[in-house]
Chimera marker file (.cmm) of the C-alpha trace (Angstrom):
<marker_set name="trace">
<marker id="1" x="180.998" y="-130.558" z="-53.939" r="1" g="1" b="0" radius="0.5"/>
<marker id="2" x="179.359" y="-130.444" z="-57.398" r="1" g="1" b="0" radius="0.5"/>
<marker id="3" x="176.099" y="-132.034" z="-58.270" r="1" g="1" b="0" radius="0.5"/>
<marker id="4" x="177.785" y="-134.221" z="-60.752" r="1" g="1" b="0" radius="0.5"/>
<marker id="5" x="179.272" y="-135.964" z="-57.644" r="1" g="1" b="0" radius="0.5"/>
<marker id="6" x="175.646" y="-137.149" z="-56.700" r="1" g="1" b="0" radius="0.5"/>
<marker id="7" x="175.494" y="-140.052" z="-59.058" r="1" g="1" b="0" radius="0.5"/>
<marker id="8" x="173.273" y="-142.684" z="-57.684" r="1" g="1" b="0" radius="0.5"/>
<marker id="9" x="172.622" y="-146.392" z="-58.875" r="1" g="1" b="0" radius="0.5"/>
<marker id="10" x="168.883" y="-145.932" z="-58.762" r="1" g="1" b="0" radius="0.5"/>
<marker id="11" x="166.664" y="-143.434" z="-60.591" r="1" g="1" b="0" radius="0.5"/>
<marker id="12" x="165.684" y="-140.834" z="-57.709" r="1" g="1" b="0" radius="0.5"/>
<marker id="13" x="163.090" y="-139.156" z="-60.158" r="1" g="1" b="0" radius="0.5"/>
<marker id="14" x="160.642" y="-142.123" z="-59.601" r="1" g="1" b="0" radius="0.5"/>
<marker id="15" x="158.082" y="-141.462" z="-57.052" r="1" g="1" b="0" radius="0.5"/>
<marker id="16" x="158.127" y="-144.140" z="-54.329" r="1" g="1" b="0" radius="0.5"/>
<marker id="17" x="156.572" y="-145.291" z="-51.415" r="1" g="1" b="0" radius="0.5"/>
<marker id="18" x="158.196" y="-144.840" z="-48.195" r="1" g="1" b="0" radius="0.5"/>
<marker id="19" x="158.857" y="-147.285" z="-45.544" r="1" g="1" b="0" radius="0.5"/>
<marker id="20" x="161.047" y="-147.413" z="-42.337" r="1" g="1" b="0" radius="0.5"/>
<marker id="21" x="163.309" y="-150.324" z="-41.277" r="1" g="1" b="0" radius="0.5"/>
<marker id="22" x="161.631" y="-150.504" z="-38.115" r="1" g="1" b="0" radius="0.5"/>
<marker id="23" x="158.425" y="-151.705" z="-39.867" r="1" g="1" b="0" radius="0.5"/>
<marker id="24" x="159.858" y="-154.048" z="-42.421" r="1" g="1" b="0" radius="0.5"/>
<marker id="25" x="163.801" y="-154.527" z="-42.157" r="1" g="1" b="0" radius="0.5"/>
<marker id="26" x="166.224" y="-154.205" z="-45.356" r="1" g="1" b="0" radius="0.5"/>
<marker id="27" x="166.317" y="-157.718" z="-46.741" r="1" g="1" b="0" radius="0.5"/>
<marker id="28" x="163.513" y="-157.635" z="-49.151" r="1" g="1" b="0" radius="0.5"/>
<marker id="29" x="160.992" y="-155.225" z="-50.598" r="1" g="1" b="0" radius="0.5"/>
<marker id="30" x="157.807" y="-155.008" z="-48.131" r="1" g="1" b="0" radius="0.5"/>
<marker id="31" x="155.679" y="-155.016" z="-51.263" r="1" g="1" b="0" radius="0.5"/>
<marker id="32" x="157.049" y="-157.482" z="-53.971" r="1" g="1" b="0" radius="0.5"/>
<marker id="33" x="159.857" y="-159.232" z="-52.179" r="1" g="1" b="0" radius="0.5"/>
<marker id="34" x="162.571" y="-158.516" z="-54.341" r="1" g="1" b="0" radius="0.5"/>
<marker id="35" x="166.059" y="-157.912" z="-53.012" r="1" g="1" b="0" radius="0.5"/>
<marker id="36" x="166.540" y="-154.152" z="-52.066" r="1" g="1" b="0" radius="0.5"/>
<marker id="37" x="169.764" y="-152.205" z="-53.324" r="1" g="1" b="0" radius="0.5"/>
<marker id="38" x="171.320" y="-149.749" z="-50.653" r="1" g="1" b="0" radius="0.5"/>
<marker id="39" x="172.232" y="-146.246" z="-52.080" r="1" g="1" b="0" radius="0.5"/>
<marker id="40" x="172.572" y="-142.791" z="-50.514" r="1" g="1" b="0" radius="0.5"/>
<marker id="41" x="170.078" y="-139.960" z="-51.491" r="1" g="1" b="0" radius="0.5"/>
<marker id="42" x="169.364" y="-136.493" z="-50.267" r="1" g="1" b="0" radius="0.5"/>
<marker id="43" x="166.065" y="-136.089" z="-48.342" r="1" g="1" b="0" radius="0.5"/>
<marker id="44" x="164.087" y="-133.333" z="-46.850" r="1" g="1" b="0" radius="0.5"/>
<marker id="45" x="163.493" y="-134.009" z="-43.251" r="1" g="1" b="0" radius="0.5"/>
<marker id="46" x="160.958" y="-132.380" z="-40.828" r="1" g="1" b="0" radius="0.5"/>
<marker id="47" x="161.817" y="-132.989" z="-37.247" r="1" g="1" b="0" radius="0.5"/>
<marker id="48" x="160.423" y="-131.844" z="-34.013" r="1" g="1" b="0" radius="0.5"/>
<marker id="49" x="161.557" y="-132.434" z="-30.491" r="1" g="1" b="0" radius="0.5"/>
<marker id="50" x="160.402" y="-130.965" z="-26.907" r="1" g="1" b="0" radius="0.5"/>
<marker id="51" x="162.854" y="-128.153" z="-27.397" r="1" g="1" b="0" radius="0.5"/>
<marker id="52" x="163.309" y="-127.426" z="-31.111" r="1" g="1" b="0" radius="0.5"/>
<marker id="53" x="161.908" y="-128.058" z="-34.464" r="1" g="1" b="0" radius="0.5"/>
<marker id="54" x="163.004" y="-127.566" z="-38.137" r="1" g="1" b="0" radius="0.5"/>
<marker id="55" x="163.075" y="-128.708" z="-41.663" r="1" g="1" b="0" radius="0.5"/>
<marker id="56" x="166.437" y="-129.450" z="-43.527" r="1" g="1" b="0" radius="0.5"/>
<marker id="57" x="168.089" y="-131.436" z="-46.334" r="1" g="1" b="0" radius="0.5"/>
<marker id="58" x="170.350" y="-134.170" z="-45.540" r="1" g="1" b="0" radius="0.5"/>
<marker id="59" x="172.331" y="-136.760" z="-47.348" r="1" g="1" b="0" radius="0.5"/>
<marker id="60" x="171.092" y="-140.241" z="-46.139" r="1" g="1" b="0" radius="0.5"/>
<marker id="61" x="173.189" y="-143.190" z="-46.232" r="1" g="1" b="0" radius="0.5"/>
<marker id="62" x="171.113" y="-146.518" z="-45.334" r="1" g="1" b="0" radius="0.5"/>
<marker id="63" x="168.506" y="-146.045" z="-48.067" r="1" g="1" b="0" radius="0.5"/>
<marker id="64" x="167.356" y="-149.186" z="-49.552" r="1" g="1" b="0" radius="0.5"/>
<marker id="65" x="165.609" y="-149.084" z="-53.022" r="1" g="1" b="0" radius="0.5"/>
<marker id="66" x="163.600" y="-151.788" z="-54.767" r="1" g="1" b="0" radius="0.5"/>
<marker id="67" x="164.384" y="-151.918" z="-58.596" r="1" g="1" b="0" radius="0.5"/>
<marker id="68" x="161.036" y="-153.937" z="-59.304" r="1" g="1" b="0" radius="0.5"/>
<marker id="69" x="158.393" y="-151.565" z="-57.785" r="1" g="1" b="0" radius="0.5"/>
<marker id="70" x="158.426" y="-148.026" z="-56.516" r="1" g="1" b="0" radius="0.5"/>
<marker id="71" x="159.598" y="-148.581" z="-52.887" r="1" g="1" b="0" radius="0.5"/>
<marker id="72" x="162.331" y="-147.134" z="-50.805" r="1" g="1" b="0" radius="0.5"/>
<marker id="73" x="163.083" y="-148.320" z="-47.281" r="1" g="1" b="0" radius="0.5"/>
<marker id="74" x="164.893" y="-145.613" z="-44.864" r="1" g="1" b="0" radius="0.5"/>
<marker id="75" x="167.169" y="-146.901" z="-42.030" r="1" g="1" b="0" radius="0.5"/>
<marker id="76" x="165.285" y="-145.512" z="-38.883" r="1" g="1" b="0" radius="0.5"/>
<marker id="77" x="168.580" y="-145.573" z="-36.726" r="1" g="1" b="0" radius="0.5"/>
<marker id="78" x="170.388" y="-143.369" z="-39.292" r="1" g="1" b="0" radius="0.5"/>
<marker id="79" x="167.373" y="-140.847" z="-39.692" r="1" g="1" b="0" radius="0.5"/>
<marker id="80" x="167.100" y="-140.598" z="-35.835" r="1" g="1" b="0" radius="0.5"/>
<marker id="81" x="170.994" y="-139.958" z="-35.714" r="1" g="1" b="0" radius="0.5"/>
<marker id="82" x="170.637" y="-137.364" z="-38.656" r="1" g="1" b="0" radius="0.5"/>
<marker id="83" x="167.811" y="-135.649" z="-36.941" r="1" g="1" b="0" radius="0.5"/>
<marker id="84" x="169.596" y="-135.392" z="-33.641" r="1" g="1" b="0" radius="0.5"/>
<marker id="85" x="172.410" y="-133.408" z="-35.566" r="1" g="1" b="0" radius="0.5"/>
<marker id="86" x="169.793" y="-131.254" z="-37.263" r="1" g="1" b="0" radius="0.5"/>
<marker id="87" x="167.635" y="-130.048" z="-34.430" r="1" g="1" b="0" radius="0.5"/>
<marker id="88" x="168.576" y="-129.525" z="-30.742" r="1" g="1" b="0" radius="0.5"/>
<marker id="89" x="166.932" y="-131.952" z="-28.032" r="1" g="1" b="0" radius="0.5"/>
<marker id="90" x="166.066" y="-135.470" z="-28.310" r="1" g="1" b="0" radius="0.5"/>
<marker id="91" x="163.196" y="-136.063" z="-26.008" r="1" g="1" b="0" radius="0.5"/>
<marker id="92" x="159.820" y="-136.724" z="-27.487" r="1" g="1" b="0" radius="0.5"/>
<marker id="93" x="161.727" y="-136.917" z="-31.053" r="1" g="1" b="0" radius="0.5"/>
<marker id="94" x="159.418" y="-136.959" z="-33.937" r="1" g="1" b="0" radius="0.5"/>
<marker id="95" x="160.480" y="-136.820" z="-37.844" r="1" g="1" b="0" radius="0.5"/>
<marker id="96" x="159.140" y="-137.416" z="-41.210" r="1" g="1" b="0" radius="0.5"/>
<marker id="97" x="160.884" y="-137.695" z="-44.676" r="1" g="1" b="0" radius="0.5"/>
<marker id="98" x="158.927" y="-135.255" z="-46.880" r="1" g="1" b="0" radius="0.5"/>
<marker id="99" x="160.667" y="-136.181" z="-50.396" r="1" g="1" b="0" radius="0.5"/>
<marker id="100" x="163.906" y="-137.235" z="-51.925" r="1" g="1" b="0" radius="0.5"/>
<marker id="101" x="165.892" y="-134.368" z="-53.689" r="1" g="1" b="0" radius="0.5"/>
<marker id="102" x="166.522" y="-135.173" z="-57.359" r="1" g="1" b="0" radius="0.5"/>
<marker id="103" x="169.719" y="-133.235" z="-58.232" r="1" g="1" b="0" radius="0.5"/>
<marker id="104" x="169.508" y="-134.409" z="-61.716" r="1" g="1" b="0" radius="0.5"/>
<marker id="105" x="166.540" y="-132.507" z="-62.308" r="1" g="1" b="0" radius="0.5"/>
<marker id="106" x="168.308" y="-129.030" z="-61.992" r="1" g="1" b="0" radius="0.5"/>
<marker id="107" x="168.958" y="-127.747" z="-65.357" r="1" g="1" b="0" radius="0.5"/>
<marker id="108" x="172.610" y="-127.451" z="-66.267" r="1" g="1" b="0" radius="0.5"/>
<marker id="109" x="172.323" y="-123.542" z="-66.818" r="1" g="1" b="0" radius="0.5"/>
<marker id="110" x="171.058" y="-123.260" z="-63.038" r="1" g="1" b="0" radius="0.5"/>
<marker id="111" x="173.576" y="-125.817" z="-61.472" r="1" g="1" b="0" radius="0.5"/>
<marker id="112" x="176.080" y="-122.838" z="-60.402" r="1" g="1" b="0" radius="0.5"/>
<marker id="113" x="173.042" y="-121.042" z="-58.341" r="1" g="1" b="0" radius="0.5"/>
<marker id="114" x="172.183" y="-121.705" z="-54.792" r="1" g="1" b="0" radius="0.5"/>
<marker id="115" x="169.338" y="-124.356" z="-54.454" r="1" g="1" b="0" radius="0.5"/>
<marker id="116" x="166.108" y="-123.314" z="-52.695" r="1" g="1" b="0" radius="0.5"/>
<marker id="117" x="166.019" y="-119.850" z="-54.154" r="1" g="1" b="0" radius="0.5"/>
<marker id="118" x="163.114" y="-118.495" z="-56.229" r="1" g="1" b="0" radius="0.5"/>
<marker id="119" x="164.931" y="-119.098" z="-59.633" r="1" g="1" b="0" radius="0.5"/>
<marker id="120" x="166.303" y="-122.607" z="-58.524" r="1" g="1" b="0" radius="0.5"/>
<marker id="121" x="163.842" y="-124.462" z="-56.242" r="1" g="1" b="0" radius="0.5"/>
<marker id="122" x="164.626" y="-127.599" z="-54.540" r="1" g="1" b="0" radius="0.5"/>
<marker id="123" x="163.794" y="-130.474" z="-56.793" r="1" g="1" b="0" radius="0.5"/>
<marker id="124" x="161.680" y="-132.551" z="-54.631" r="1" g="1" b="0" radius="0.5"/>
<marker id="125" x="160.282" y="-135.867" z="-55.503" r="1" g="1" b="0" radius="0.5"/>
<marker id="126" x="157.235" y="-136.657" z="-53.441" r="1" g="1" b="0" radius="0.5"/>
<marker id="127" x="156.372" y="-140.005" z="-52.148" r="1" g="1" b="0" radius="0.5"/>
<marker id="128" x="153.438" y="-142.180" z="-53.225" r="1" g="1" b="0" radius="0.5"/>
<marker id="129" x="150.592" y="-142.511" z="-50.842" r="1" g="1" b="0" radius="0.5"/>
<marker id="130" x="150.901" y="-145.125" z="-48.228" r="1" g="1" b="0" radius="0.5"/>
<marker id="131" x="149.229" y="-148.444" z="-48.934" r="1" g="1" b="0" radius="0.5"/>
<marker id="132" x="148.224" y="-148.971" z="-45.345" r="1" g="1" b="0" radius="0.5"/>
<marker id="133" x="145.867" y="-146.083" z="-44.892" r="1" g="1" b="0" radius="0.5"/>
<marker id="134" x="142.147" y="-146.715" z="-44.097" r="1" g="1" b="0" radius="0.5"/>
<marker id="135" x="139.589" y="-145.212" z="-46.492" r="1" g="1" b="0" radius="0.5"/>
<marker id="136" x="137.072" y="-143.350" z="-44.533" r="1" g="1" b="0" radius="0.5"/>
<marker id="137" x="133.589" y="-143.457" z="-45.947" r="1" g="1" b="0" radius="0.5"/>
<marker id="138" x="131.551" y="-140.250" z="-45.783" r="1" g="1" b="0" radius="0.5"/>
<marker id="139" x="128.309" y="-140.618" z="-43.921" r="1" g="1" b="0" radius="0.5"/>
<marker id="140" x="125.246" y="-139.747" z="-45.878" r="1" g="1" b="0" radius="0.5"/>
<marker id="141" x="123.443" y="-136.631" z="-45.052" r="1" g="1" b="0" radius="0.5"/>
<marker id="142" x="120.298" y="-136.662" z="-43.750" r="1" g="1" b="0" radius="0.5"/>
<marker id="143" x="117.700" y="-134.900" z="-46.010" r="1" g="1" b="0" radius="0.5"/>
<marker id="144" x="115.238" y="-132.611" z="-45.140" r="1" g="1" b="0" radius="0.5"/>
<marker id="145" x="112.272" y="-135.176" z="-45.329" r="1" g="1" b="0" radius="0.5"/>
<marker id="146" x="114.254" y="-138.360" z="-44.819" r="1" g="1" b="0" radius="0.5"/>
<marker id="147" x="113.268" y="-139.933" z="-41.359" r="1" g="1" b="0" radius="0.5"/>
<marker id="148" x="115.967" y="-139.824" z="-38.496" r="1" g="1" b="0" radius="0.5"/>
<marker id="149" x="118.008" y="-142.942" z="-38.715" r="1" g="1" b="0" radius="0.5"/>
<marker id="150" x="117.159" y="-143.814" z="-34.924" r="1" g="1" b="0" radius="0.5"/>
<marker id="151" x="113.429" y="-144.101" z="-35.767" r="1" g="1" b="0" radius="0.5"/>
<marker id="152" x="112.780" y="-141.750" z="-33.029" r="1" g="1" b="0" radius="0.5"/>
<marker id="153" x="110.529" y="-139.830" z="-35.294" r="1" g="1" b="0" radius="0.5"/>
<marker id="154" x="112.360" y="-136.432" z="-34.323" r="1" g="1" b="0" radius="0.5"/>
<marker id="155" x="114.666" y="-134.549" z="-36.262" r="1" g="1" b="0" radius="0.5"/>
<link id1="1" id2="2" r="1" g="1" b="0" radius="0.2"/>
<link id1="2" id2="3" r="1" g="1" b="0" radius="0.2"/>
<link id1="3" id2="4" r="1" g="1" b="0" radius="0.2"/>
<link id1="4" id2="5" r="1" g="1" b="0" radius="0.2"/>
<link id1="5" id2="6" r="1" g="1" b="0" radius="0.2"/>
<link id1="6" id2="7" r="1" g="1" b="0" radius="0.2"/>
<link id1="7" id2="8" r="1" g="1" b="0" radius="0.2"/>
<link id1="8" id2="9" r="1" g="1" b="0" radius="0.2"/>
<link id1="9" id2="10" r="1" g="1" b="0" radius="0.2"/>
<link id1="10" id2="11" r="1" g="1" b="0" radius="0.2"/>
<link id1="11" id2="12" r="1" g="1" b="0" radius="0.2"/>
<link id1="12" id2="13" r="1" g="1" b="0" radius="0.2"/>
<link id1="13" id2="14" r="1" g="1" b="0" radius="0.2"/>
<link id1="14" id2="15" r="1" g="1" b="0" radius="0.2"/>
<link id1="15" id2="16" r="1" g="1" b="0" radius="0.2"/>
<link id1="16" id2="17" r="1" g="1" b="0" radius="0.2"/>
<link id1="17" id2="18" r="1" g="1" b="0" radius="0.2"/>
<link id1="18" id2="19" r="1" g="1" b="0" radius="0.2"/>
<link id1="19" id2="20" r="1" g="1" b="0" radius="0.2"/>
<link id1="20" id2="21" r="1" g="1" b="0" radius="0.2"/>
<link id1="21" id2="22" r="1" g="1" b="0" radius="0.2"/>
<link id1="22" id2="23" r="1" g="1" b="0" radius="0.2"/>
<link id1="23" id2="24" r="1" g="1" b="0" radius="0.2"/>
<link id1="24" id2="25" r="1" g="1" b="0" radius="0.2"/>
<link id1="25" id2="26" r="1" g="1" b="0" radius="0.2"/>
<link id1="26" id2="27" r="1" g="1" b="0" radius="0.2"/>
<link id1="27" id2="28" r="1" g="1" b="0" radius="0.2"/>
<link id1="28" id2="29" r="1" g="1" b="0" radius="0.2"/>
<link id1="29" id2="30" r="1" g="1" b="0" radius="0.2"/>
<link id1="30" id2="31" r="1" g="1" b="0" radius="0.2"/>
<link id1="31" id2="32" r="1" g="1" b="0" radius="0.2"/>
<link id1="32" id2="33" r="1" g="1" b="0" radius="0.2"/>
<link id1="33" id2="34" r="1" g="1" b="0" radius="0.2"/>
<link id1="34" id2="35" r="1" g="1" b="0" radius="0.2"/>
<link id1="35" id2="36" r="1" g="1" b="0" radius="0.2"/>
<link id1="36" id2="37" r="1" g="1" b="0" radius="0.2"/>
<link id1="37" id2="38" r="1" g="1" b="0" radius="0.2"/>
<link id1="38" id2="39" r="1" g="1" b="0" radius="0.2"/>
<link id1="39" id2="40" r="1" g="1" b="0" radius="0.2"/>
<link id1="40" id2="41" r="1" g="1" b="0" radius="0.2"/>
<link id1="41" id2="42" r="1" g="1" b="0" radius="0.2"/>
<link id1="42" id2="43" r="1" g="1" b="0" radius="0.2"/>
<link id1="43" id2="44" r="1" g="1" b="0" radius="0.2"/>
<link id1="44" id2="45" r="1" g="1" b="0" radius="0.2"/>
<link id1="45" id2="46" r="1" g="1" b="0" radius="0.2"/>
<link id1="46" id2="47" r="1" g="1" b="0" radius="0.2"/>
<link id1="47" id2="48" r="1" g="1" b="0" radius="0.2"/>
<link id1="48" id2="49" r="1" g="1" b="0" radius="0.2"/>
<link id1="49" id2="50" r="1" g="1" b="0" radius="0.2"/>
<link id1="50" id2="51" r="1" g="1" b="0" radius="0.2"/>
<link id1="51" id2="52" r="1" g="1" b="0" radius="0.2"/>
<link id1="52" id2="53" r="1" g="1" b="0" radius="0.2"/>
<link id1="53" id2="54" r="1" g="1" b="0" radius="0.2"/>
<link id1="54" id2="55" r="1" g="1" b="0" radius="0.2"/>
<link id1="55" id2="56" r="1" g="1" b="0" radius="0.2"/>
<link id1="56" id2="57" r="1" g="1" b="0" radius="0.2"/>
<link id1="57" id2="58" r="1" g="1" b="0" radius="0.2"/>
<link id1="58" id2="59" r="1" g="1" b="0" radius="0.2"/>
<link id1="59" id2="60" r="1" g="1" b="0" radius="0.2"/>
<link id1="60" id2="61" r="1" g="1" b="0" radius="0.2"/>
<link id1="61" id2="62" r="1" g="1" b="0" radius="0.2"/>
<link id1="62" id2="63" r="1" g="1" b="0" radius="0.2"/>
<link id1="63" id2="64" r="1" g="1" b="0" radius="0.2"/>
<link id1="64" id2="65" r="1" g="1" b="0" radius="0.2"/>
<link id1="65" id2="66" r="1" g="1" b="0" radius="0.2"/>
<link id1="66" id2="67" r="1" g="1" b="0" radius="0.2"/>
<link id1="67" id2="68" r="1" g="1" b="0" radius="0.2"/>
<link id1="68" id2="69" r="1" g="1" b="0" radius="0.2"/>
<link id1="69" id2="70" r="1" g="1" b="0" radius="0.2"/>
<link id1="70" id2="71" r="1" g="1" b="0" radius="0.2"/>
<link id1="71" id2="72" r="1" g="1" b="0" radius="0.2"/>
<link id1="72" id2="73" r="1" g="1" b="0" radius="0.2"/>
<link id1="73" id2="74" r="1" g="1" b="0" radius="0.2"/>
<link id1="74" id2="75" r="1" g="1" b="0" radius="0.2"/>
<link id1="75" id2="76" r="1" g="1" b="0" radius="0.2"/>
<link id1="76" id2="77" r="1" g="1" b="0" radius="0.2"/>
<link id1="77" id2="78" r="1" g="1" b="0" radius="0.2"/>
<link id1="78" id2="79" r="1" g="1" b="0" radius="0.2"/>
<link id1="79" id2="80" r="1" g="1" b="0" radius="0.2"/>
<link id1="80" id2="81" r="1" g="1" b="0" radius="0.2"/>
<link id1="81" id2="82" r="1" g="1" b="0" radius="0.2"/>
<link id1="82" id2="83" r="1" g="1" b="0" radius="0.2"/>
<link id1="83" id2="84" r="1" g="1" b="0" radius="0.2"/>
<link id1="84" id2="85" r="1" g="1" b="0" radius="0.2"/>
<link id1="85" id2="86" r="1" g="1" b="0" radius="0.2"/>
<link id1="86" id2="87" r="1" g="1" b="0" radius="0.2"/>
<link id1="87" id2="88" r="1" g="1" b="0" radius="0.2"/>
<link id1="88" id2="89" r="1" g="1" b="0" radius="0.2"/>
<link id1="89" id2="90" r="1" g="1" b="0" radius="0.2"/>
<link id1="90" id2="91" r="1" g="1" b="0" radius="0.2"/>
<link id1="91" id2="92" r="1" g="1" b="0" radius="0.2"/>
<link id1="92" id2="93" r="1" g="1" b="0" radius="0.2"/>
<link id1="93" id2="94" r="1" g="1" b="0" radius="0.2"/>
<link id1="94" id2="95" r="1" g="1" b="0" radius="0.2"/>
<link id1="95" id2="96" r="1" g="1" b="0" radius="0.2"/>
<link id1="96" id2="97" r="1" g="1" b="0" radius="0.2"/>
<link id1="97" id2="98" r="1" g="1" b="0" radius="0.2"/>
<link id1="98" id2="99" r="1" g="1" b="0" radius="0.2"/>
<link id1="99" id2="100" r="1" g="1" b="0" radius="0.2"/>
<link id1="100" id2="101" r="1" g="1" b="0" radius="0.2"/>
<link id1="101" id2="102" r="1" g="1" b="0" radius="0.2"/>
<link id1="102" id2="103" r="1" g="1" b="0" radius="0.2"/>
<link id1="103" id2="104" r="1" g="1" b="0" radius="0.2"/>
<link id1="104" id2="105" r="1" g="1" b="0" radius="0.2"/>
<link id1="105" id2="106" r="1" g="1" b="0" radius="0.2"/>
<link id1="106" id2="107" r="1" g="1" b="0" radius="0.2"/>
<link id1="107" id2="108" r="1" g="1" b="0" radius="0.2"/>
<link id1="108" id2="109" r="1" g="1" b="0" radius="0.2"/>
<link id1="109" id2="110" r="1" g="1" b="0" radius="0.2"/>
<link id1="110" id2="111" r="1" g="1" b="0" radius="0.2"/>
<link id1="111" id2="112" r="1" g="1" b="0" radius="0.2"/>
<link id1="112" id2="113" r="1" g="1" b="0" radius="0.2"/>
<link id1="113" id2="114" r="1" g="1" b="0" radius="0.2"/>
<link id1="114" id2="115" r="1" g="1" b="0" radius="0.2"/>
<link id1="115" id2="116" r="1" g="1" b="0" radius="0.2"/>
<link id1="116" id2="117" r="1" g="1" b="0" radius="0.2"/>
<link id1="117" id2="118" r="1" g="1" b="0" radius="0.2"/>
<link id1="118" id2="119" r="1" g="1" b="0" radius="0.2"/>
<link id1="119" id2="120" r="1" g="1" b="0" radius="0.2"/>
<link id1="120" id2="121" r="1" g="1" b="0" radius="0.2"/>
<link id1="121" id2="122" r="1" g="1" b="0" radius="0.2"/>
<link id1="122" id2="123" r="1" g="1" b="0" radius="0.2"/>
<link id1="123" id2="124" r="1" g="1" b="0" radius="0.2"/>
<link id1="124" id2="125" r="1" g="1" b="0" radius="0.2"/>
<link id1="125" id2="126" r="1" g="1" b="0" radius="0.2"/>
<link id1="126" id2="127" r="1" g="1" b="0" radius="0.2"/>
<link id1="127" id2="128" r="1" g="1" b="0" radius="0.2"/>
<link id1="128" id2="129" r="1" g="1" b="0" radius="0.2"/>
<link id1="129" id2="130" r="1" g="1" b="0" radius="0.2"/>
<link id1="130" id2="131" r="1" g="1" b="0" radius="0.2"/>
<link id1="131" id2="132" r="1" g="1" b="0" radius="0.2"/>
<link id1="132" id2="133" r="1" g="1" b="0" radius="0.2"/>
<link id1="133" id2="134" r="1" g="1" b="0" radius="0.2"/>
<link id1="134" id2="135" r="1" g="1" b="0" radius="0.2"/>
<link id1="135" id2="136" r="1" g="1" b="0" radius="0.2"/>
<link id1="136" id2="137" r="1" g="1" b="0" radius="0.2"/>
<link id1="137" id2="138" r="1" g="1" b="0" radius="0.2"/>
<link id1="138" id2="139" r="1" g="1" b="0" radius="0.2"/>
<link id1="139" id2="140" r="1" g="1" b="0" radius="0.2"/>
<link id1="140" id2="141" r="1" g="1" b="0" radius="0.2"/>
<link id1="141" id2="142" r="1" g="1" b="0" radius="0.2"/>
<link id1="142" id2="143" r="1" g="1" b="0" radius="0.2"/>
<link id1="143" id2="144" r="1" g="1" b="0" radius="0.2"/>
<link id1="144" id2="145" r="1" g="1" b="0" radius="0.2"/>
<link id1="145" id2="146" r="1" g="1" b="0" radius="0.2"/>
<link id1="146" id2="147" r="1" g="1" b="0" radius="0.2"/>
<link id1="147" id2="148" r="1" g="1" b="0" radius="0.2"/>
<link id1="148" id2="149" r="1" g="1" b="0" radius="0.2"/>
<link id1="149" id2="150" r="1" g="1" b="0" radius="0.2"/>
<link id1="150" id2="151" r="1" g="1" b="0" radius="0.2"/>
<link id1="151" id2="152" r="1" g="1" b="0" radius="0.2"/>
<link id1="152" id2="153" r="1" g="1" b="0" radius="0.2"/>
<link id1="153" id2="154" r="1" g="1" b="0" radius="0.2"/>
<link id1="154" id2="155" r="1" g="1" b="0" radius="0.2"/>
</marker_set>
């Protein structure tokens, strides 16, 4: 299959925030509420089971993109099905999509080369940070002459 065969309706070069269907469904964007567009894309998947682990590329059908904001929603069932074909064993199955592959980023003069070698690295578009992470505040260090916070008088 030629790289030209991978024509998408959405721009895969845009960094997006990743969601899974089990968290938000496919109807509307979890961030802005706009309708989602279904399209396929190739992704890098890291997977692990009790008996095997690996990282591989796979074309994912069931990817849903928002045209209004940088969001993609992946079909959890299709990912699990893909992961089961990619690694052995399905007990305690865990996976993470590491990025979307943008085949259009490969220069024309390198499209005949194998992808993933030194001269032609895989053009992975990383995801934006999750919005639902908690910010951890660093605790203040106690200085040499600062009283101990419990007011015990000891240091």
